[in-house]
C-alpha positions as CSV (number, residue, x, y, z in Angstrom):
1,X,32.0,73.6,156.7
2,X,30.1,71.7,153.7
3,X,31.1,73.6,150.2
4,X,27.9,75.3,149.8
5,X,27.9,76.9,153.3
6,X,31.5,77.8,152.7
7,X,30.2,79.5,149.2
8,X,27.4,81.4,151.0
9,X,29.2,82.6,153.6
10,X,32.7,83.3,151.7
11,X,30.8,85.4,148.9
12,X,28.5,87.4,151.7
13,X,32.0,88.5,153.1
14,X,33.6,89.4,150.0
15,X,30.6,91.3,148.6
16,X,30.5,93.0,151.7
17,X,26.8,91.9,152.3
18,X,25.3,90.3,149.0
19,X,23.6,87.0,149.1
20,X,24.6,84.8,146.8
21,X,21.7,83.1,144.6
22,X,21.1,79.4,145.5
23,X,21.2,77.4,143.0
24,X,23.7,80.0,141.4
25,X,21.0,80.3,138.3
26,X,18.1,80.6,140.2
27,X,16.5,83.5,138.4
28,X,15.4,86.4,140.9
29,X,13.6,89.6,140.2
30,X,13.8,92.7,142.1
31,X,10.8,93.3,143.9
32,X,10.5,89.6,144.5
33,X,8.8,88.4,147.6
34,X,9.4,85.0,149.5
35,X,10.8,83.2,152.3
36,X,14.6,82.4,153.5
37,X,14.6,78.5,153.9
38,X,18.4,77.7,155.2
39,X,19.3,81.0,153.6
40,X,18.0,80.0,150.3
41,X,15.4,82.4,149.0
42,X,12.2,81.0,147.8
43,X,9.9,83.3,145.8
44,X,6.1,83.2,147.2
45,X,5.2,86.6,145.2
46,X,6.1,90.2,144.4
47,X,5.8,93.4,145.6
48,X,3.1,94.2,142.9
49,X,0.8,91.3,143.8
50,X,0.6,93.1,147.1
51,X,-0.2,96.1,145.4
52,X,3.0,98.1,146.6
53,X,5.0,99.3,143.3
54,X,8.3,100.6,143.2
55,X,10.7,102.2,141.1
56,X,13.9,100.6,140.0
57,X,17.2,102.3,139.2
58,X,20.2,100.8,137.6
59,X,24.0,101.0,137.0
60,X,24.8,102.4,133.4
61,X,28.2,100.8,132.8
62,X,28.9,97.2,132.9
63,X,31.4,95.5,135.1
64,X,33.3,92.2,135.5
65,X,33.2,90.5,138.9
66,X,35.5,88.3,140.2
67,X,35.3,86.7,143.4
68,X,36.7,83.5,143.1
69,X,38.3,82.0,146.2
70,X,41.8,83.4,147.4
71,X,43.7,80.2,147.6
72,X,43.8,76.9,146.4
73,X,42.9,76.8,143.3
74,X,44.8,77.1,140.1
75,X,43.3,78.7,136.6
76,X,45.2,77.8,133.4
77,X,44.3,79.3,130.0
78,X,44.9,77.0,127.4
79,X,45.1,78.5,123.8
80,X,44.6,77.1,120.3
81,X,48.4,76.0,119.2
82,X,49.7,75.9,122.6
83,X,50.8,72.5,124.4
84,X,49.9,72.4,128.0
85,X,51.8,69.8,130.1
86,X,48.6,70.0,132.3
87,X,45.9,69.0,129.9
88,X,44.6,65.5,130.0
89,X,41.6,66.2,127.3
90,X,42.7,69.2,125.8
91,X,44.3,68.9,122.5
92,X,47.4,71.3,121.2
93,X,44.3,72.5,118.6
94,X,41.9,73.1,121.6
95,X,41.4,76.3,123.6
96,X,39.8,76.4,126.9
97,X,40.8,76.2,130.3
98,X,42.2,73.8,133.5
99,X,41.0,74.3,136.7
100,X,42.6,72.7,139.9
101,X,41.1,72.8,143.1
102,X,43.8,72.0,145.6
103,X,41.9,72.7,149.2
104,X,38.9,70.9,150.4
105,X,36.5,73.7,149.4
106,X,36.8,76.3,146.7
107,X,35.0,78.2,143.8
108,X,35.3,80.3,140.9
109,X,32.9,83.0,140.5
110,X,33.6,85.4,137.2
111,X,30.9,87.8,135.8
112,X,30.7,89.6,132.5
113,X,28.6,92.5,131.8
114,X,27.3,92.9,135.2
115,X,24.7,95.6,136.2
116,X,23.6,96.5,139.8
117,X,19.5,97.4,140.2
118,X,17.9,98.2,143.3
119,X,14.6,99.7,144.7
120,X,15.0,103.7,144.3
121,X,12.0,104.3,146.3
122,X,12.6,101.9,149.4
123,X,11.6,104.0,152.0
124,X,8.2,104.2,150.5
125,X,8.0,100.6,150.1
126,X,9.1,100.1,153.7
127,X,6.8,102.2,154.9
128,X,3.9,100.5,153.0
129,X,5.4,97.1,154.0
130,X,5.2,98.0,157.6
131,X,1.6,99.2,157.6
132,X,0.4,95.9,156.0
133,X,2.1,94.4,159.0
134,X,0.9,96.4,161.9
135,X,-2.8,95.4,159.5
136,X,-1.9,91.6,159.7
137,X,-1.5,91.6,156.2
138,X,2.0,90.7,156.0
139,X,3.7,87.4,157.0
140,X,6.7,88.9,159.6
141,X,8.8,85.7,157.9
142,X,9.0,87.3,154.5
143,X,11.6,88.9,152.6
144,X,12.0,91.5,149.6
145,X,14.5,91.5,146.8
146,X,15.8,95.1,147.6
147,X,18.7,95.0,145.3
148,X,20.5,92.5,142.7
149,X,23.5,92.0,140.4
150,X,22.5,90.7,136.9
151,X,25.3,89.6,134.7
152,X,25.3,88.8,130.9
153,X,26.9,85.9,131.4
154,X,28.9,83.9,134.2
155,X,30.5,81.0,135.3
156,X,30.8,79.5,138.7
157,X,32.2,76.4,139.9
158,X,32.1,75.0,143.4
159,X,34.3,72.2,144.5
160,X,34.4,70.2,148.1
161,X,36.9,68.1,147.7
162,X,40.6,68.5,147.6
163,X,42.1,67.5,144.3
164,X,39.3,68.2,141.9
165,X,40.0,69.0,138.6
166,X,38.0,70.1,135.5
167,X,39.0,71.2,132.1
168,X,36.5,73.1,129.7
169,X,36.8,73.4,125.9
170,X,35.6,76.5,124.3
171,X,33.9,75.6,120.6
172,X,35.1,77.4,117.5
173,X,38.0,78.5,116.3
174,X,39.2,80.6,118.3
175,X,42.0,82.9,117.1
176,X,42.8,85.0,120.4
177,X,45.6,85.7,122.6
178,X,43.4,85.9,125.6
179,X,39.6,84.2,127.0
180,X,37.4,84.9,129.3
181,X,36.4,81.7,131.4
182,X,32.7,83.7,132.1
183,X,32.4,84.5,128.2
184,X,29.0,83.1,127.0
185,X,30.2,83.1,123.3
186,X,33.0,80.6,124.1
187,X,30.5,78.1,124.4
188,X,32.5,76.4,127.1
189,X,31.9,73.0,127.5
190,X,32.6,70.2,130.5
191,X,35.5,68.2,128.7
192,X,36.6,66.3,131.6
193,X,36.8,65.9,135.5
194,X,35.0,65.2,138.7
195,X,31.5,66.1,139.6
196,X,31.6,69.5,141.2
197,X,28.9,70.8,144.1
198,X,27.8,73.1,140.8
199,X,28.7,73.7,137.5
200,X,27.6,77.0,135.9
201,X,29.7,77.7,132.7
202,X,28.9,80.4,130.6
203,X,25.4,81.2,131.9
204,X,23.5,83.7,129.7
205,X,21.3,86.6,132.3
206,X,22.2,85.5,135.3
207,X,21.5,86.7,138.7
208,X,23.8,85.3,141.1
209,X,23.8,88.3,144.3
210,X,21.0,90.1,145.9
211,X,20.1,91.7,148.9
212,X,17.0,91.4,151.0
213,X,15.1,93.2,153.6
214,X,12.7,92.0,156.1
215,X,10.9,92.3,159.3
216,X,13.0,92.7,162.3
217,X,11.7,93.2,165.7
218,X,13.2,94.4,168.8
219,X,12.5,96.1,172.5
220,X,14.8,99.4,171.3
221,X,14.8,100.3,167.8
222,X,11.0,101.2,167.2
223,X,9.1,100.4,164.0
224,X,11.1,100.4,160.8
225,X,12.3,97.7,158.3
226,X,16.0,96.4,158.0
227,X,18.5,94.0,157.0
228,X,19.0,90.5,158.5
229,X,22.1,88.5,158.5
230,X,21.6,84.8,157.2
231,X,20.4,82.5,159.6
232,X,18.7,85.2,161.3
233,X,14.8,84.6,162.3
234,X,12.3,87.7,163.5
235,X,11.9,88.2,167.5
236,X,8.6,87.3,169.0
237,X,8.6,90.8,170.7
238,X,5.5,93.0,170.1
239,X,5.1,96.7,169.6
240,X,8.9,97.2,168.3
241,X,9.3,96.4,164.6
242,X,11.7,97.5,162.2
243,X,12.3,96.5,158.6
244,X,15.9,95.9,157.8
245,X,18.2,94.0,155.2
246,X,18.4,90.3,155.4
247,X,22.0,89.5,156.3
248,X,24.3,86.4,156.8
249,X,25.4,85.0,160.3
250,X,28.2,82.4,159.4
251,X,27.0,80.1,162.3
252,X,23.2,80.3,160.8
253,X,23.7,78.1,157.3
254,X,26.5,75.6,158.8
255,X,25.4,71.9,158.1
256,X,22.2,72.8,156.6
257,X,22.8,71.2,153.1
């Protein structure tokens, strides 16, 4: 499996149904409308453009999210004034991180200050979308961003090669005992290492995870709005329609990148 497919599938499973944004720093907003191309969301418009207005609800407290690969990654924190034998470019006076990818596919996914936002009146939105669809005013392939996670900052590193190693150096005078690889205030810079499939370091205001809903057609379920797995496509079946969450199918994104 290529590294991008591995990243999309692994995060979908770890987060119990959230789709990873690709590229990870692509901005998305609640109520965005677009298409899924190889399970990557491509924005076309918004619900407001269709005259469909929604209410938003956001979690009240910040959270730190860590969905890094379960195996094959060694993350070493290098503090100022310490000698780290693994370091190549980080000197004794430097602070930063050393990341080693020991397997073919692996990733670091860590956010800081994350909050979840979702469409609060989703039932009403689904009904209006379904009405437009019945009036031939809604493309059945369109999907809606119904929920997303926005982080104050995040670091996402994706490697597709065993043996990859990178070093990140923090900028400034850091007199602390612990540092967070997702902390934007560290102003981390890539000091040395191999090219990775994705290198997002201390990115501010990032929306790396989302849920999407869209049209699903079935002989049995009647008409509604549901979620789909990645790789799934609306069926060419008349009359019985529902709107659901767009889920990920492991086989659906294999070798598409």
